[in-house]
Structure formats: C-alpha cells, structure tokens
ChimeraX commands (.cxc) that place a marker at each C-alpha (Angstrom):
marker #1 position 0.00,0.00,0.00 radius 0.5
marker #1 position 1.25,3.49,-0.86 radius 0.5
marker #1 position 2.37,5.87,1.87 radius 0.5
marker #1 position -0.01,8.57,3.07 radius 0.5
marker #1 position 0.24,11.83,1.13 radius 0.5
marker #1 position -1.12,15.32,1.67 radius 0.5
marker #1 position -2.77,16.59,-1.53 radius 0.5
marker #1 position -4.15,19.94,-2.69 radius 0.5
marker #1 position -7.85,20.58,-3.24 radius 0.5
marker #1 position -8.94,23.10,-5.87 radius 0.5
marker #1 position -12.06,24.31,-7.67 radius 0.5
marker #1 position -12.91,23.18,-11.18 radius 0.5
marker #1 position -15.97,25.22,-12.11 radius 0.5
marker #1 position -18.67,24.37,-9.56 radius 0.5
marker #1 position -16.84,21.20,-8.44 radius 0.5
marker #1 position -14.15,20.62,-5.88 radius 0.5
marker #1 position -11.30,18.52,-7.24 radius 0.5
marker #1 position -8.17,16.83,-5.96 radius 0.5
marker #1 position -4.91,16.37,-7.81 radius 0.5
marker #1 position -3.95,12.69,-7.49 radius 0.5
marker #1 position -0.17,12.13,-7.37 radius 0.5
marker #1 position 1.24,9.83,-10.05 radius 0.5
marker #1 position 2.20,7.12,-7.56 radius 0.5
marker #1 position -1.43,6.97,-6.35 radius 0.5
marker #1 position -3.13,7.03,-9.78 radius 0.5
marker #1 position -6.05,4.70,-10.38 radius 0.5
marker #1 position -6.26,2.53,-13.51 radius 0.5
marker #1 position -8.87,3.21,-16.18 radius 0.5
marker #1 position -11.02,6.27,-16.82 radius 0.5
marker #1 position -13.82,5.72,-14.28 radius 0.5
marker #1 position -13.95,5.40,-10.51 radius 0.5
marker #1 position -16.54,4.98,-7.77 radius 0.5
marker #1 position -16.66,7.56,-4.97 radius 0.5
marker #1 position -18.56,7.58,-1.69 radius 0.5
marker #1 position -18.36,8.97,1.82 radius 0.5
marker #1 position -17.85,6.86,4.93 radius 0.5
marker #1 position -18.42,9.30,7.76 radius 0.5
marker #1 position -15.89,12.09,7.20 radius 0.5
marker #1 position -13.73,9.94,4.87 radius 0.5
marker #1 position -13.96,10.16,1.09 radius 0.5
marker #1 position -13.29,6.82,-0.62 radius 0.5
marker #1 position -12.36,6.54,-4.31 radius 0.5
marker #1 position -11.79,3.18,-5.98 radius 0.5
marker #1 position -11.38,2.07,-9.59 radius 0.5
marker #1 position -14.35,0.60,-11.42 radius 0.5
marker #1 position -13.78,-3.07,-12.13 radius 0.5
marker #1 position -13.71,-3.95,-15.82 radius 0.5
marker #1 position -17.00,-5.45,-16.96 radius 0.5
marker #1 position -16.84,-9.09,-17.92 radius 0.5
marker #1 position -17.73,-10.21,-21.43 radius 0.5
marker #1 position -20.72,-12.04,-19.94 radius 0.5
marker #1 position -22.02,-8.78,-18.42 radius 0.5
marker #1 position -21.63,-6.94,-21.75 radius 0.5
marker #1 position -23.37,-9.74,-23.68 radius 0.5
marker #1 position -26.25,-9.74,-21.18 radius 0.5
marker #1 position -27.06,-6.13,-22.18 radius 0.5
marker #1 position -27.52,-7.03,-25.88 radius 0.5
marker #1 position -30.95,-7.60,-27.42 radius 0.5
marker #1 position -31.56,-11.07,-28.90 radius 0.5
marker #1 position -31.45,-11.44,-32.70 radius 0.5
marker #1 position -34.84,-11.75,-34.42 radius 0.5
marker #1 position -33.53,-13.41,-37.55 radius 0.5
marker #1 position -32.92,-16.95,-38.68 radius 0.5
marker #1 position -29.31,-17.96,-39.04 radius 0.5
marker #1 position -28.37,-20.14,-42.02 radius 0.5
marker #1 position -27.82,-23.86,-41.53 radius 0.5
marker #1 position -24.15,-24.81,-41.47 radius 0.5
marker #1 position -23.00,-28.08,-43.00 radius 0.5
marker #1 position -21.21,-29.46,-39.94 radius 0.5
marker #1 position -19.23,-32.32,-41.42 radius 0.5
marker #1 position -16.50,-34.16,-39.63 radius 0.5
marker #1 position -13.02,-33.06,-40.70 radius 0.5
marker #1 position -11.13,-35.17,-43.21 radius 0.5
marker #1 position -8.64,-37.54,-41.55 radius 0.5
marker #1 position -5.04,-36.35,-41.55 radius 0.5
marker #1 position -2.09,-38.70,-41.71 radius 0.5
marker #1 position 0.56,-37.47,-39.30 radius 0.5
marker link #1:1,2 radius 0.2
marker link #1:2,3 radius 0.2
marker link #1:3,4 radius 0.2
marker link #1:4,5 radius 0.2
marker link #1:5,6 radius 0.2
marker link #1:6,7 radius 0.2
marker link #1:7,8 radius 0.2
marker link #1:8,9 radius 0.2
marker link #1:9,10 radius 0.2
marker link #1:10,11 radius 0.2
marker link #1:11,12 radius 0.2
marker link #1:12,13 radius 0.2
marker link #1:13,14 radius 0.2
marker link #1:14,15 radius 0.2
marker link #1:15,16 radius 0.2
marker link #1:16,17 radius 0.2
marker link #1:17,18 radius 0.2
marker link #1:18,19 radius 0.2
marker link #1:19,20 radius 0.2
marker link #1:20,21 radius 0.2
marker link #1:21,22 radius 0.2
marker link #1:22,23 radius 0.2
marker link #1:23,24 radius 0.2
marker link #1:24,25 radius 0.2
marker link #1:25,26 radius 0.2
marker link #1:26,27 radius 0.2
marker link #1:27,28 radius 0.2
marker link #1:28,29 radius 0.2
marker link #1:29,30 radius 0.2
marker link #1:30,31 radius 0.2
marker link #1:31,32 radius 0.2
marker link #1:32,33 radius 0.2
marker link #1:33,34 radius 0.2
marker link #1:34,35 radius 0.2
marker link #1:35,36 radius 0.2
marker link #1:36,37 radius 0.2
marker link #1:37,38 radius 0.2
marker link #1:38,39 radius 0.2
marker link #1:39,40 radius 0.2
marker link #1:40,41 radius 0.2
marker link #1:41,42 radius 0.2
marker link #1:42,43 radius 0.2
marker link #1:43,44 radius 0.2
marker link #1:44,45 radius 0.2
marker link #1:45,46 radius 0.2
marker link #1:46,47 radius 0.2
marker link #1:47,48 radius 0.2
marker link #1:48,49 radius 0.2
marker link #1:49,50 radius 0.2
marker link #1:50,51 radius 0.2
marker link #1:51,52 radius 0.2
marker link #1:52,53 radius 0.2
marker link #1:53,54 radius 0.2
marker link #1:54,55 radius 0.2
marker link #1:55,56 radius 0.2
marker link #1:56,57 radius 0.2
marker link #1:57,58 radius 0.2
marker link #1:58,59 radius 0.2
marker link #1:59,60 radius 0.2
marker link #1:60,61 radius 0.2
marker link #1:61,62 radius 0.2
marker link #1:62,63 radius 0.2
marker link #1:63,64 radius 0.2
marker link #1:64,65 radius 0.2
marker link #1:65,66 radius 0.2
marker link #1:66,67 radius 0.2
marker link #1:67,68 radius 0.2
marker link #1:68,69 radius 0.2
marker link #1:69,70 radius 0.2
marker link #1:70,71 radius 0.2
marker link #1:71,72 radius 0.2
marker link #1:72,73 radius 0.2
marker link #1:73,74 radius 0.2
marker link #1:74,75 radius 0.2
marker link #1:75,76 radius 0.2
marker link #1:76,77 radius 0.2
view
C-alpha cells in the first residue's frame, strides 16, 4: 500500500477537485466515490466481464443459415 500523502484541493468550475499524485493514480477512466463518515473513498471501477456486456444485448430476431457441420477429413501425421 502506498504511503499517506497530503494533496491539494482546488475548484474546477462548480466542483471541488483533488490532484492525485502519479504514484497513487487509479487505472482506467472511471472510478466509484462515496463517503464513509468524514472519509472520502475513491476506488477504480472493475472492468466489466464479457458475460455482463453480452447480457445487455438484445436477442437477434432473424434466422441464421444452416451450417454443414461435417467431420473433418482424416489427416495422416
């Protein structure tokens, strides 16, 4: 775990922001943030699994062509 660091807070328009030092950077482009009492917790968003992405897709409403599923020709090794 990284050592504790004091960081600067600043305004970015109507938002308060914090400059995250390079050695404490989070991976990716998104993070989750919440308060636990007076503590502010920021953690990286876990990458979505392929299964989760596929579950968001609508089913196909079309017939797929039949595929001639023959056994492969024998190969002499």
